N, C-alpha and C positions, 0 to 999 in steps of 0.2 A: 596605493597601498596592499601592503602582503600580510596574506593568514596563511598561516604557519599550523601546521600537524602533524601528527609523529606518530608511526603506527608500525610495529614490531622493529624497531630501529632505523625505519627510514622515513624521512624528512618528504612532505608533503605541501609545495607552495603553491597557496590559490592569492587571485589578484582579484576576483568580481567579488563583490559582495553579496552577491543573491549565494553566487555558488557557496560562498564561504561559510554561509547561513546553513544551507545542504549539507555541506561537509561538515559542520559539526556535528551534526545530529546523528550522521552516517557512522562517524568515528565514535563520536562514543557509543554504537551499538556493535562496531565492528572490533573496538577493545574491549566490552566487553566481552565478547566471543570469543576473543582471542587470550583474555584471560582466563575465561571459563575449560577453556580448552588446555592450556598453561598450568591450568593447577590441577588438571585429568591427567594429561598424559607429558611428565614435564622431561622425558627424554626426547619429545620429539623438537624437531629444527624450526627454524620459521617458515621454511616453506610450505611444511608438513601442515602447519599451524595454521598459517595464511589461507590453506587450500581448503581445509575444514572447515572455517570462519564462514570462507565465502559459498560454500557448499551450505552450510545451516543456514546462512542468512539467505539464500536465495528458496532456499525450501520453504520457508518463513514464507516468504515472496509472494512463489507458486501459491502456497493455502490460501491466503491473503485476496489473491486473485479470482482464486475459484470462489469462493464466498462473495465477492465484489461483484460477481458475475451474477451469481446466484439469487442475491440481492435485488440485481438489475431485472431477472426474467421476472422474480417475482413482483415486482412494483410496477413492471412491463402490462402482466395480468391482472392485477388488479387496477389500473389506471386505465384498462380496457375495455374492463368491466362496469367500472363506475362510467366509465363514457358510454358505454351500450346503456344502460340503468337512465342516464341522460338522457338522452336521445327518447327512450322510452315515454318518460315521464314527458319530454317536449313535447313530444307528439302524442300523447294521449291530451294534454292541455291545450293544444290547438285543434285537434276534433275538435274537443267539448268546447270550444268559444266558439269555433263556425257553427257548431249546432245551437248555440245561443242567439 
């Protein structure tokens, strides 16, 4: 089965269902960017619009990746701290039980 999409008059065909599902989501995002740019810069040609849309989407992706990396670092720190506390409590209980 073929799944067809269009962006700036260019037709795109995807044959894999999983890729088509991702492409559909991506196309909605890109087409929204394209429409926004077209309304702001109606004198621009399709190539200029496509490049700016690409740069905007890539910029958002970079910001999202930075946020994800920061959350991962925070999570790693919290997990390490929690593991240290668990180890302390476990060690204290072991020493307490040995003393009894």
